[in-house]
Steps between C-alpha positions, in 0.01 A plus 500: 500500500220248468129571453298296748159618383420698184395857562249708310667569170297579192547298186731649241297635208578328169355517150571356156564769237561458128778718358311715247689826516333841528342640185594862570866401536470342153681183608347153477562245773643153449186311611662334802275412794641650818411425861539833676492603865444839657878559511512472118244776441609837365274808500446618142390854410312669219373857476132558429337825398495641853724287724736203520379141532693214657450129441688182584749355256770234496825472307540165321812313610526337158479797262515808728170648374242647741145361511194619693374293794125508557293429811767585757336512846492843668704367794784411259463806273518746792854379576611495136371841385730686740805395295634711213286438190615409149350727229326293231515765228134605498431873542152635426555836669419813308 
């Protein structure tokens, strides 16, 4: 098949993330700079006092440690948060 004229296709979301690790998991990252796309994002989970909180994370391909990803657009996050979350070790529940 050959594309004669480009259709309406949104740009793939990308961001640069530094591998820092996640403090509550008590594992430091390797410091690598990673270019990540929406397909690389993993929903992370921690338990607050009253309910669970999800946030975006990414697993470093160099050291295997998870790091948080900030400023993920809602359009990207809404597709990611439906996946099974990885527990980050934080539990503030009573």
